Every structure is written in structure tokens, then in C-alpha cells.
C-alpha positions in Angstrom: 96.1 115.5 108.4 99.8 114.9 108.5 102.0 113.3 111.3 104.4 115.5 113.3 107.3 113.7 111.6 106.0 114.5 108.1 105.4 118.1 108.9 108.8 118.5 110.5 110.4 117.1 107.4 108.3 119.3 105.3 109.2 122.5 107.2 112.9 121.5 107.0 112.6 121.2 103.3 111.2 124.7 103.1 114.3 126.4 104.7 116.7 126.1 101.8 117.5 124.4 98.5 120.0 121.6 99.0 122.4 123.1 96.5 123.2 126.8 96.4 121.4 128.6 93.5 123.1 130.6 90.9 122.1 134.3 91.1 121.7 136.7 88.3 124.1 139.7 88.6 122.7 142.6 90.5 123.2 145.9 88.8 124.2 149.1 90.7 120.7 150.4 90.5 119.5 147.4 92.6 118.0 145.7 89.5 118.9 142.3 88.4 120.7 141.8 85.1 120.1 138.5 83.3 122.5 135.7 84.2 123.7 133.2 81.6 120.8 130.8 81.9 118.2 133.5 81.8 119.9 135.3 78.9 119.9 132.0 76.9 116.2 131.4 77.7 115.2 134.9 76.7 116.7 134.4 73.2 115.1 130.9 73.1 112.0 129.4 74.6 111.2 132.6 76.6 111.4 134.9 73.6 108.5 137.2 73.6 108.0 136.7 77.3 110.5 139.2 78.6 108.1 140.5 81.2 106.6 138.5 84.1 104.2 139.1 86.9 104.2 137.4 90.3 102.8 137.8 93.8 104.5 138.3 97.1 102.7 137.4 100.3 103.2 135.8 103.7 103.6 132.1 103.3 101.9 129.8 105.9 103.2 126.8 107.7 100.1 124.7 108.0 99.0 122.0 105.6 99.2 122.6 101.8 95.6 123.7 101.7 95.6 126.1 104.6 96.4 129.5 103.1 93.1 131.3 103.3 90.1 131.4 105.6 89.8 130.8 109.3 89.9 127.8 111.7 86.8 126.2 113.0 87.9 126.0 116.6 89.6 129.4 116.5 87.6 131.7 114.1 89.9 134.6 114.8 92.9 132.6 113.7 93.6 132.9 110.0 95.2 130.8 107.3 97.0 133.9 105.9 99.3 136.6 107.1 99.2 140.3 106.5 101.0 141.9 103.6 100.9 141.3 99.8 102.1 142.8 96.6 101.6 142.2 92.8 104.8 142.9 90.9 105.8 143.2 87.2 109.4 142.6 86.2 111.2 143.0 82.9 113.7 140.1 82.8 116.0 141.8 80.4 116.4 145.1 82.2 115.6 143.9 85.7 113.1 146.7 86.1 110.5 146.1 88.9 107.2 147.8 89.0 104.8 147.3 91.9 101.3 147.1 90.5 99.6 146.6 93.9 100.9 146.9 97.4 98.7 146.3 100.5 100.6 146.0 103.7 97.5 144.6 105.5 96.0 142.7 102.7 97.0 139.8 100.5 97.6 139.1 96.8 97.6 135.7 95.1 97.0 133.6 92.0 97.5 136.2 89.2 96.8 135.1 85.6 97.2 137.2 82.5 94.4 137.6 80.1 94.6 136.3 76.5 95.2 139.8 75.2 98.1 140.4 77.7 96.5 143.7 78.9 94.7 142.6 82.1 95.5 140.5 85.1 93.0 138.4 87.0 93.9 137.7 90.6 92.6 136.9 94.1 92.9 139.9 96.4 92.1 140.4 100.0 91.9 144.1 100.9 93.6 145.2 104.0 91.1 145.3 106.9 88.9 142.6 105.3 89.0 138.8 105.9 88.1 137.4 102.5 89.9 136.8 99.2 87.8 137.8 96.2 88.4 138.0 92.5 89.7 141.2 91.0 91.0 142.4 87.6 93.7 145.0 87.2 95.3 146.4 84.1 98.9 145.3 83.3 100.1 148.8 84.2 98.6 148.7 87.6 95.5 150.9 86.8 91.8 150.1 86.8 91.5 147.8 89.8 88.1 146.2 89.6 86.3 143.8 91.9 84.5 140.9 90.2 83.1 138.8 93.0 81.6 139.6 96.4 80.5 137.8 99.5 81.7 136.3 102.8 83.4 133.3 101.3 86.9 133.2 99.8 87.4 133.0 96.0 90.9 132.0 95.0 93.0 130.5 92.1 91.1 132.0 89.1 91.8 131.2 85.5 90.4 132.7 82.3 88.3 130.4 80.2 88.3 130.4 76.4 84.6 130.9 76.4 84.9 134.2 78.2 84.2 132.9 81.7 86.3 132.3 84.7 86.9 129.1 86.6 88.1 129.4 90.2 88.3 127.7 93.6 85.9 128.9 96.2 84.9 128.4 99.8 81.3 129.1 98.7 80.9 125.3 99.1 80.7 126.1 102.8 82.3 123.0 104.3 85.3 122.1 106.3 88.2 119.6 105.5 87.1 116.2 106.7 90.3 115.8 108.8 91.3 119.3 109.8 90.1 122.6 111.1 90.2 124.6 107.9 87.7 125.4 105.1 87.4 123.7 101.7 87.4 125.2 98.3 85.8 123.4 95.3 85.5 124.5 91.7 83.1 127.2 90.5 82.7 129.2 87.3 81.3 132.7 86.5 81.0 135.0 83.6 83.9 137.4 82.8 82.3 140.2 84.9 81.9 137.9 88.0 78.2 137.3 87.5 76.3 134.0 87.2 78.4 132.1 89.7 77.8 128.3 89.6 79.2 125.4 91.4 81.1 122.8 89.3 82.3 120.3 91.9 80.7 119.1 95.1 83.7 117.3 96.7 83.8 117.1 100.5 87.4 118.1 100.3 89.5 120.3 98.0 89.2 120.5 94.2 91.6 123.3 93.4 94.3 125.0 91.3 92.3 124.8 88.0 94.1 125.6 84.7 92.9 125.3 81.1 94.5 122.7 78.8 95.0 123.4 75.1 92.1 121.2 74.2 89.8 123.3 76.4 89.5 121.0 79.4 90.1 122.3 82.9 93.0 120.5 84.7 92.8 120.5 88.5 93.8 118.7 91.6 91.2 116.6 93.4 91.6 115.3 97.0 89.4 112.5 98.0 89.1 109.7 100.5 85.9 107.9 99.9 86.4 104.4 101.4 90.2 104.9 101.5 93.1 106.7 103.1 92.7 110.4 103.8 96.4 111.2 103.2 97.2 109.3 100.0 95.0 110.5 97.1 95.3 114.0 95.8 95.8 113.8 92.1 95.1 115.4 88.7 91.7 115.4 87.2 90.0 117.1 84.3 86.5 118.5 83.5 85.0 120.6 80.8 84.6 124.3 81.6 80.9 123.7 82.3 81.8 121.0 84.9 80.8 118.0 82.7 83.0 115.0 82.0 84.9 114.9 85.3 87.6 112.3 84.8 90.9 111.3 86.3 93.9 112.6 84.4 96.8 111.1 86.3 97.7 109.4 89.5 94.5 108.3 91.2 96.0 104.9 91.9 99.4 106.3 93.0 99.4 107.2 96.6 101.6 109.6 98.6 101.9 112.7 96.4 100.0 115.9 96.2 100.0 116.7 92.4 99.1 120.4 92.3 99.4 123.6 90.4 99.6 121.7 87.1 99.8 123.6 83.8 100.4 122.6 80.1 103.8 122.6 78.5 103.5 124.4 75.2 103.9 122.4 72.0 103.4 119.1 73.9 100.7 116.9 75.4 102.5 117.0 78.7 101.9 119.1 81.9 104.3 120.4 84.6 103.2 120.2 88.3 104.5 120.4 91.8 104.7 116.9 93.2 104.4 117.9 96.9 105.5 114.7 98.8 103.5 112.6 101.2 100.4 114.5 102.3 101.8 117.7 100.9 104.0 120.5 102.2 102.8 124.0 103.1 102.1 126.3 100.1 102.2 123.5 97.6 106.0 123.2 97.6 107.7 120.1 96.2 109.8 118.7 93.3 108.9 119.9 89.8 107.6 117.0 87.7 106.5 116.5 84.1 103.6 114.2 83.4 103.0 112.5 80.0 99.3 111.3 80.1 99.7 109.3 76.9 101.4 106.5 78.9 98.2 106.0 81.0 96.6 107.6 84.0 98.0 105.0 86.5 101.6 104.4 85.2 104.2 105.8 87.6 106.7 106.0 84.7 104.5 108.6 83.1 105.8 111.2 85.6 109.4 112.4 85.5 111.1 114.6 88.1 112.9 117.7 86.7 114.2 119.4 89.8 117.2 117.9 91.6 116.8 115.6 94.5 116.0 117.5 97.7 115.2 120.8 95.9 111.6 121.9 96.3 109.8 124.7 94.5 106.3 125.9 93.9 104.1 127.3 91.1 106.0 125.9 88.1 105.4 127.6 84.7 106.7 125.9 81.6 107.9 127.5 78.4 109.2 124.2 77.2 110.2 120.8 78.6 113.6 122.4 79.4 112.6 125.9 80.5 110.6 126.8 83.6 109.8 129.6 85.9 109.5 128.6 89.5 109.3 130.1 93.0 111.1 129.1 96.1 110.6 131.0 99.4 111.7 134.6 98.6 113.0 134.0 95.1 111.9 133.7 91.5 114.1 131.3 89.5 114.5 129.9 86.0 115.1 126.1 85.7 116.4 124.0 82.9 115.5 120.4 82.0 118.2 119.0 84.3 117.0 120.9 87.3 119.7 123.6 87.3 118.4 126.9 88.5 119.3 130.6 88.4 117.6 133.2 90.6 116.2 136.1 88.6 114.6 138.0 91.6 114.8 138.0 95.3 112.4 139.9 97.7 114.2 143.0 99.0 115.1 143.3 102.7 112.4 145.9 103.2 109.8 143.2 102.5 111.6 140.1 103.8 108.5 138.9 105.5 107.0 138.2 102.1 107.7 135.3 99.9 107.4 134.9 96.1 104.5 133.0 94.5 102.9 132.4 91.1 105.4 133.7 88.4 103.7 134.0 85.0 104.7 135.6 81.7 103.1 138.9 80.9 102.2 138.3 77.2 99.3 137.7 75.0 98.5 134.1 74.1 96.0 132.2 72.0 92.7 131.1 73.4 92.3 127.4 74.0 89.6 125.4 72.2 86.1 126.1 73.2 84.1 123.0 74.3 80.4 123.4 73.7 78.4 123.2 76.9 76.6 120.0 77.7 74.6 121.2 80.7 70.9 122.1 80.8 70.6 124.3 83.8 66.8 123.9 83.8 67.2 120.2 84.8 67.6 119.1 88.5 69.2 115.8 87.5 71.7 114.2 85.2 72.0 110.6 83.8 74.5 107.9 84.2 75.1 104.9 82.0 77.1 101.8 83.2 78.0 99.7 80.2 79.1 96.5 82.0 79.3 95.8 85.7 81.6 92.9 85.0 84.2 94.8 83.0 87.1 96.4 84.7 89.9 95.8 87.2 89.6 93.4 90.2 86.3 92.0 89.2 87.5 88.5 88.8 85.2 86.1 90.7 82.0 88.1 90.1 79.7 85.8 88.1 77.8 87.2 85.2 74.3 88.1 86.4 75.4 88.1 90.1 74.9 91.8 90.6 71.2 92.7 90.7 71.2 96.4 91.8 73.3 99.3 92.8 73.0 101.0 96.2 73.4 104.8 95.6 75.0 106.7 98.4 75.9 110.3 98.8 79.0 111.6 100.7 77.6 114.5 102.7 79.8 117.5 103.6 80.8 118.7 107.1 79.7 122.1 108.3 82.6 122.1 110.8 85.4 119.9 112.0 87.7 119.9 115.1 90.5 117.4 114.7 92.8 115.6 112.4 91.1 112.3 113.2 87.8 110.6 112.5 86.6 110.6 116.1 83.8 110.5 117.2 82.3 109.5 113.8 84.3 106.2 113.7 87.3 104.4 115.1 89.8 104.3 112.4 87.2 104.4 109.7 85.2 107.0 107.8 85.6 110.7 108.3 82.2 111.5 106.9 78.6 110.4 107.0 77.1 108.7 104.0 73.5 109.3 103.1 71.3 106.6 101.4 69.8 107.9 98.1 68.3 104.6 97.1 68.8 101.7 94.7 68.7 101.2 90.9 68.5 97.9 89.0 71.4 96.3 87.1 70.4 94.3 84.1 71.4 90.7 83.3 74.1 91.9 80.9 75.7 94.1 83.6 74.3 97.4 82.3 72.5 100.1 84.3 70.9 103.4 83.3 69.8 105.9 86.0 68.7 109.4 86.6 70.5 110.9 89.6 70.4 114.3 91.4 72.8 116.9 90.0 75.9 118.1 91.8 76.0 115.5 94.5 79.1 113.4 95.4 77.6 110.0 94.6 79.2 106.6 95.1 77.9 103.1 94.5 77.8 99.6 96.1 77.0 96.6 93.8 74.6 94.3 95.5 73.7 90.7 94.9 70.3 89.0 95.0 70.4 89.0 98.8 71.4 92.7 98.8 74.9 91.9 100.1 77.9 94.0 98.9 79.8 92.5 96.0 81.9 95.5 95.0 82.3 99.1 96.2 83.2 102.1 94.0 85.8 103.6 96.5 85.6 107.0 94.8 82.7 109.3 93.8 81.2 110.9 90.7 79.4 114.1 90.0 76.8 114.7 87.3 75.9 118.2 86.1 72.4 119.4 85.4 71.2 117.8 82.2 74.5 115.9 81.7 74.7 112.2 80.6 77.9 110.5 81.6 78.9 106.9 81.1 81.5 104.4 82.3 82.8 101.2 80.7 82.6 99.1 83.9 83.7 98.7 87.4 87.1 100.3 88.1 88.0 100.0 84.4 91.3 101.4 83.3 90.7 105.0 82.3 92.6 104.4 79.0 90.2 101.7 78.1 87.7 102.3 75.3 84.1 100.9 75.6 83.9 97.3 74.3 81.4 96.7 71.6 77.9 96.0 73.0 75.4 97.2 70.4 72.2 96.7 72.5 72.6 97.4 76.2 69.6 96.1 78.1 69.4 99.2 80.3 69.1 101.5 77.3 66.0 99.7 76.0 64.0 101.6 78.7 63.9 105.0 80.2 66.5 105.8 82.9 65.8 104.3 86.3 64.8 106.8 88.9 66.6 106.1 92.1 64.2 104.2 94.4 64.4 105.4 98.0 64.6 102.7 100.7 61.5 103.8 102.7 61.7 101.7 105.9 65.2 102.7 107.0 66.9 106.0 108.0 68.8 107.7 105.2 71.7 108.4 107.7 72.2 105.9 110.4 72.8 106.7 114.1 74.2 103.8 116.1 72.6 104.5 119.5 69.2 105.2 117.9 69.1 102.6 115.1 71.6 99.7 115.9 71.8 99.5 119.7 68.1 98.5 120.1 68.8 95.5 117.9 71.7 94.5 120.1 69.6 95.0 123.2 66.9 92.6 121.9 69.2 89.9 120.7 72.7 90.2 122.2 73.0 92.0 125.5 71.4 89.3 127.6 74.6 87.3 127.2 77.1 90.0 126.3 76.9 92.4 129.3 79.4 93.6 131.9 78.2 91.0 134.4 77.8 87.9 132.3 80.5 88.8 129.7 80.2 85.7 127.5 83.1 85.3 125.3 84.7 88.3 126.9 82.3 90.5 124.9 80.1 93.3 126.1 77.5 94.7 123.7 75.6 97.0 126.1 74.9 100.6 125.2 76.7 102.1 128.1 78.9 105.1 127.2 82.7 105.1 127.1 84.5 108.4 127.1 84.1 108.6 123.3 81.6 106.0 122.1 79.6 103.1 123.6 80.9 99.8 124.9 79.0 98.0 122.1 80.3 100.3 119.3 83.9 99.9 120.5 83.6 96.2 120.9 82.2 95.7 117.4 84.8 97.9 115.7 87.8 96.8 117.8 87.0 93.1 117.3 86.7 93.8 113.6 83.1 92.6 113.4 82.5 95.0 110.5 84.7 95.5 107.5 84.3 98.6 105.5 87.8 99.2 104.1 87.8 102.9 105.0 91.0 104.8 105.8 93.2 102.2 104.1 96.0 103.2 101.7 94.8 100.8 99.1 91.9 101.5 96.7 89.9 99.2 94.5 89.6 96.2 96.9 88.7 92.8 95.6 85.1 91.6 95.4 83.4 90.9 98.7 86.5 91.9 100.7 84.8 94.9 102.3 81.2 95.8 103.2 78.4 93.6 104.3 79.7 90.4 102.7 82.9 90.6 104.6 81.5 91.6 108.0 81.4 89.0 110.7 78.6 90.8 112.6 76.0 89.7 110.0 77.1 86.1 110.3 76.5 86.2 114.0 72.8 87.2 113.7 71.7 84.7 111.0 70.9 81.9 113.4 74.3 80.2 113.3 75.6 81.9 116.5 73.8 80.2 119.4 70.5 80.5 117.6 70.5 84.3 117.4 68.5 85.3 114.4 67.3 88.9 113.8 64.2 89.7 111.8 64.6 90.5 108.1 64.1 94.2 108.8 66.7 94.2 111.6 69.2 92.4 109.3 68.5 95.1 106.7 69.2 97.8 109.2 72.5 96.2 110.2 73.5 95.6 106.6 72.9 99.2 105.5 74.5 100.6 108.6 77.7 98.8 107.5 77.4 99.9 103.9 77.0 103.6 105.0 80.3 103.7 106.9 79.4 102.0 110.2 79.4 105.3 112.0 78.7 106.0 115.6 76.7 109.3 115.5 74.2 110.2 112.8 74.9 113.9 113.0 77.9 116.1 112.6 76.8 118.0 115.7 78.6 115.3 117.6 81.9 116.6 116.4 84.1 118.4 119.0 81.9 117.6 122.0 80.6 114.7 124.0 84.0 113.2 124.6 85.2 113.2 128.2 88.6 111.8 129.1 89.1 109.8 132.3 92.1 111.2 134.1 92.9 107.8 135.7 95.7 107.4 138.2 98.1 105.9 135.7 100.8 105.0 138.2 98.3 103.2 140.4 97.1 101.2 137.3 100.7 100.4 136.4 101.6 99.3 139.9 98.6 97.0 140.1 98.3 95.8 136.5 101.6 96.5 134.8 103.3 93.2 135.7 100.9 91.4 133.3 99.4 94.0 131.1 102.2 96.5 130.4 103.8 96.7 127.0 107.1 96.3 128.9 106.1 94.0 131.8 109.6 93.2 132.8 110.6 96.7 134.0 107.1 98.1 134.3 107.8 101.1 132.1 105.1 100.4 129.6 102.2 102.7 128.9 99.2 101.8 131.0 97.0 102.9 128.1 98.4 99.9 126.2 97.0 97.4 128.7 95.6 94.2 127.3 92.3 93.0 128.9 90.1 90.0 128.3 92.8 88.4 126.2 92.8 91.2 123.6 94.9 94.3 123.4 93.1 97.6 124.1 95.0 100.3 122.2 92.7 103.1 123.4 91.7 104.0 126.9 88.1 104.7 126.0 86.9 101.1 126.1 88.2 100.5 129.6 85.8 103.0 131.2 82.0 102.9 131.5 80.7 106.4 132.1 77.1 105.2 132.3 77.8 102.8 135.2 81.4 103.6 136.4 81.5 100.6 138.7 81.0 98.4 135.6 84.1 99.7 133.9 86.3 96.9 132.4 89.3 98.4 134.2 87.5 97.6 137.5 85.5 94.5 136.7 88.3 92.5 135.2 90.7 92.7 138.2 88.0 92.6 140.9 87.3 89.2 142.5 84.1 87.4 141.8 83.3 87.4 145.5 83.3 91.2 145.4 81.1 91.3 142.3 83.8 91.5 139.7 84.8 89.1 136.9 88.0 87.9 138.5 89.7 87.5 135.1 93.1 88.6 136.3 95.5 85.9 137.4 96.6 87.6 140.6 93.2 89.3 141.2 94.6 92.7 142.1 91.4 93.9 143.8 90.1 91.5 146.4 87.4 94.0 147.5 85.9 97.3 146.4 87.4 98.9 149.5 90.9 98.6 148.0 92.3 102.2 147.9 93.6 101.7 144.3 90.2 100.5 143.2 88.6 103.5 144.8 91.0 105.9 143.1 90.2 104.5 139.7 86.5 104.5 140.4 86.6 108.1 141.5 88.3 109.1 138.3 85.7 107.4 136.2 82.9 109.0 138.2 84.3 112.4 137.6 84.2 111.9 133.9 80.7 110.4 134.2 79.5 113.5 136.1 81.0 115.7 133.3 79.1 113.7 130.7 75.8 114.0 132.6 76.3 117.7 132.8 77.4 118.5 129.3 75.8 115.7 127.4 76.4 113.8 124.2 74.5 113.9 120.9 72.1 111.1 121.9 71.2 112.4 125.3 68.2 114.6 126.2 69.2 118.2 126.6 72.3 117.9 124.3 73.5 121.1 122.7 76.3 121.2 120.1 79.4 123.3 120.7 79.5 127.0 120.0 81.5 126.5 116.7 78.9 124.2 115.2 76.2 126.7 116.1 78.2 129.6 114.8 78.8 128.0 111.4 75.2 126.8 111.0 74.2 130.4 111.7 76.8 131.7 109.3 75.5 129.4 106.6 71.9 130.4 107.3 70.7 127.1 108.8 70.2 128.1 112.4 68.6 131.5 113.3 70.9 134.3 114.3 68.9 135.2 117.4 69.2 131.7 118.8 69.1 131.9 122.6 71.4 129.7 124.9 68.3 128.0 126.2 66.7 127.3 122.8 66.5 123.6 121.9 68.3 122.5 118.7 67.2 119.6 116.6 70.7 118.7 115.3 69.4 116.0 113.0 67.1 118.5 111.3 69.8 121.1 111.2 72.2 118.7 109.4 69.6 117.8 106.8 68.7 121.5 106.2 72.4 122.1 105.7 72.8 119.3 103.2 69.6 120.4 101.4 71.1 123.8 101.0 73.4 122.3 98.4 70.5 120.9 96.3 70.7 122.2 92.8 68.0 124.7 92.0 67.0 124.5 88.3 67.2 127.7 86.3 64.4 127.9 83.8 65.2 128.6 80.2 68.9 128.3 80.6 70.3 125.4 78.6 73.9 126.5 78.7 76.2 128.7 80.8 78.8 129.6 78.3 79.2 133.3 77.7 80.9 135.2 74.9 84.6 136.1 74.9 
């Protein structure tokens, strides 16, 4: 999700380069003759690469990741436009040959085979909705479809072992903070067979490319326990999906590092550094990254393009010679950011823009990394060398950590906004599922067997099961793979320190032990509210209102009074959606949450049972969410259309953000001595007359709380009181009619049902009156991603 200001700035940057480009000369035939920069390059670093290929298609203006697929709330709205071409150009003669032209289709992501005779690409045939993988001969003949199905396959790259790595929406999930679908990484054989998932990210892993050492370089976007708009950086994996590791930038927020490729003859890569949360179609400054300086050193990246000049799809011939695309142009660029246009889309196709220029030439295969997977295994293994080694672990005493809580980030089958509502208020965008716990030995080591191809993250727990440190990222283990880490948030350039005899390795790997007496995914109304009802609500209710706190389970327009109170008073601390990663020990999670200190007997004698404390603790560790189902998304929220001018006239003198001239926003009123920055908490849809917006200003004699200095409402007969009450009652009636996830008769919205039918979770012949167990549907959806072992297949590497 990006703010309107960020998007506006991004779109402005797309309109033109800040300095006028130098064009190659156009010959009378309409062909381009080489300009001075191109001519120099063709006799230098581009020698032997006189011909290039590139795609033309309709560029989109949504987020950087929305250029395929459909929207969850508008399935007929597409993330692409109609029209696409694949072109071949001779840079010396300017000759252009159209290899594929589909006015109703789309062409993207071409890559040339090692022998220079074939081109791999993603192609959407006119009249169809899905991009799939195709090959075509370099002369435009022999178009061949490689992959099939209802989900988009994009951004393919040839692998040195004969396979293909690509990004695919076969992961069947939606962006956690937007309406569009996700692609993660997959591989297949060279003929499109034996497709296998490599990454299980909830959000995008994309733009894969092979490094000279055989690893796959790609962009990973993640926001586990941290901001959704800051972390989209470069990672690597082996071609079989093993050894997934940060390459550069995972501690550097505010850049989308995308479309990265190696620079020949160096250890460096070139990439588009799309600023902020990224600009549509990956456009941004061209940057060179030198990983030898370390994965988190800002100085390891150097901008090549000039300030204010944005490009996409950089291809390097050297550190001072690049092909780039910008709107309807293909350009060459030198090491100082000077550019020269070598091709511009003709007027007859002005609706198309240029993408993905690549040289049409043979090239050596990269190193082949032997496969480490065993596809007959449903699990992999993970070794932690020393819990107490790493960054920001100061203050953790040796032996303090006793176990790891293993959690899984579970994907969304659909999404309907750029925010996290109604899952949380300013917190997590996703649900976390409890897998179980594993022991940590006295020397800080751990050894565990975990399910393959799950996005797992960990919380270090002390002897009382309280959070000491959170992972704030996630890891994936392939079938049969064993991976290891040095410690907790260790520097990725740090080698393991010498520990010859890890205690955890003296025994077989720990199997994750489930936590049997708690739900694996928490649901606040079902699991937490009953605890509050038993111990808290007798004092903290809309009538008694001790400490100006209400913990009753009555529904607000979005949540419940209790949930909003707990979150807005910061009684839980989970660190989610913050721009900083790697928080200090005990600064987030159960150890930092005031709620648990209020139920240990020290707060007016309130002491919950050990099991109730455990429920509260694990609810906090698993994101402190409101619903326990994604079916709650996009429904169950009912705005109160309150008479704002009436509220401002009666309350604005004291509660307006601009009390002097009464021009403040009534939604920014402060009640009970605390600011309320969201209207939801003011309104009680379960019992409208108990709404804070009515109880606070109503006199005690009339049944209110009389908390306002001037007591705006002396009686309930006051016309202003009645107008506000009527507005709340209208929203309440709507809630009772259309329901929320925790109410009898609830039915999720049509889009959730459609996607769950599309994914094979709900039956196609579902009737409007058929009941839907949304909790069971979610679990069936998550189980559909369980890795299914493939007997007698120890490797997935094919021949060249």
C-alpha cells in the first residue's frame, strides 16, 4: 500500500526524464542509426551483442506489483492492458523485426537461451486472461506453450541445470495490503513439466535471475512483525529452493530493489532501486550493488542514473554500459548516467511502452549447484548454533531462553483494502498459526524438524514462556533440506564461531511439539473475551466505567469495545507495522505487554488461571488479532453516519482539534481524557444507547456518565442526543441484518466465496442458503499448501 502523496510523486516521475535524452539518428527508412554512445559501446563492452530483444506492452499505473491478474473486489478489472509485441532489433543497422504481435494479448519478460537460438517469455494470448510461459525461436517461428492453467506464470529465467525458474500466482494468495494477487517462486523442467513451489512467502518473491555462481537472485517483500512498506530487498536461493538467504538491503528500508542482474566480470549486480514503496512497473534509479561490503551496508549500493531520472529493467554489459527502458524508449546508459535513445515506439503503437531489453546472443551456462532436496520428505531440518550470538541480544543471560515458539504466517485467500482492518488496529496484516514449541539447550543451540515449504518464524521464550526475542522475519525449509543459522539476527557476513560440540546435535532433531490446549489460530471474541468477561467486565463496563475503561464485548462499527480499548490504550505490544526491524530483547511481545501485568494479581487482586494466562500470552504472540478467520475481511464493518455538525456544535468547544474556531474534525474528538483517533470506538452497535459518544456527555441523572464539563445532554429527550442515537441504531440494524464473523448466520462476502471456490476449497454448487464454516474453510485452504512428498524423488534437477 502506498499513500496518495507517494503515488502522485511516482506517477509524476513516470512522465519524463528530468534531462532531455540524446537520440540516435533516424535514417530515412525509419530505422535508427547508432548514435555516438551506442557506436562506442558496440565496438567495446557490447561487442558481439549487436542484436537485442525487448517487449512492448501497456504499462499499468497501480503499485509496482500490479501488472498481471485481477482485483479481488473487481474480478473483471485487470492488472494489465491489451496489446503486446516481442521485437528484435539490430543495433548497428536499426533493423526492427516483430517476432510476435498480439493486439489483444500481452508479452513480457523475454530471456534468451544459452545457445542464443530460443527466447523464453511470458505471453497472454488475446482473448485469454492468464500469462503463461512460452518459447519462441529467435526468428519468430515455433511458438510453443510450456505451462498451462488458470494462474499467471511470469518472469521466467533459464537455469543452468536445464530447468526454468519463474514467478507464479499458483501460490493462490493475495497481497496482504492490497487487492491484487501474489506471485512467489517456482521451478519446472525445460519443457514446463514437474512444476514445484520454491518459496511460500505471503507476499511477492519475484524477478528471479541466475548469478554466475549458480544461485538465483530475486526480490523478496516481507513484513512479518514490521512495516509493510519498507522491506522489499534482494535475496538468493539455490535453483532447488534451498539456502534462502538475504543478499542485500534487508535492514535498509524504503527502497524496492528489483529486476537485479549480474554485471559481467564482477561480483556486482545492477538493479532498479524503485523509491519508497515502489513505483508502477518497477521504475526507479539504476543502482549497482557490491555485496562484498556486506548485506546491510548502505555504501555497498551506488546510483548510476542521474538524480531524478528513472528507468526500468536494467541490463549490464559492464559497470559503465547498460541497456535500460523508460516509457516508450530503449536507451543505452554509461557509468555516469548519460543516456542515448536507441529505439522509440512508433506512433502506430504509441499506447505501448518498452520493457525488458536483452541482448540476443549466446552465453555460457552458470555453475550448476547440486540439488539438496529430497522430495520424498515432508519436512526439513533447522539448526540454531547459539541463541545468544547476534545483533541486539545484549541483556539476554546465557541459559535464559528455554524454548522456541514456532509460528507460521498463513496466506490470505483474498484481501479488500490497503489497511490491516479488521484483523488488527495498526498491527499485523495476517494471522499467525501456532505450530508448537522446540527446546533450546543450555548452550543456546537448537535442532528441529519442521514442515517443508512453510513461512515459519520464531519467538524465544524464557522459563515462564514469556517472549525474550522475536525473529521479525521468516524462513523456509525445503523437503529434506537442513539449514542452519549462527544465532539470533546475526550479521549475514558473520561466519559461525567455533563450537565443536553443540548440545542440540547430540540428539535427534526435536519434532515440533503442538500446544494441545489452546487454539492454533486465536479469535478474540471466541477465545479472549470470555476471560475478560470473567475477570474484568464487572468493573470495566459502560455503566461503571472504572478508570474510564470499558472491556465489554459489545460491537463497535469495526471491532469490539474491549478490543479497541486494549489496542488503543497500548495494553499489548507486538511491534508490528513499525519501520524498524530487530527490536531489542523483551521490547515487544508478551514480556512488554501491560495486559499480562494487570491479570497477575497486582491489579486490584485480578488473577486469571494459569490456562487463561497462557491463552492471553499466546494471543499476544500470534499477532493479537481480532478475528481468527480471513472470512472477516471486507465485511462486518458498518459505519455510523453520525450528524457531524450536531456533534461539533455540542462537543467541539472542548473536544475539537481546533476548539477555538470549532473547525476541527469531530472524528478527532477526545473522550475520557484520551484522544480517540478513530470513530469506531465511540459507537456501541450492540447497545446503541451505551455508546461512549452518548454516555460521556449525558448527565448522571439521565443514566449517563456525566463526564463532560458542561454536560451537553441533560436528558435523553435532547434532539441532538436523539439524532446521534438514531444514527447508531441504523448502523446497529445493518449489523444485525448482515452479520459479522462471530455472529450466528454470518456469511462471508461474495469475493471470499468466489476465491475459495476458484481454489477448490468451497463447492462450486454452493447455494446462497448453505451454511459456511469459515474457520474450517480457512484451514482447508491453508492445508492445501502442505507439501505432498513425492516417493523416490531425491532431486529435481534435470538435464540441460
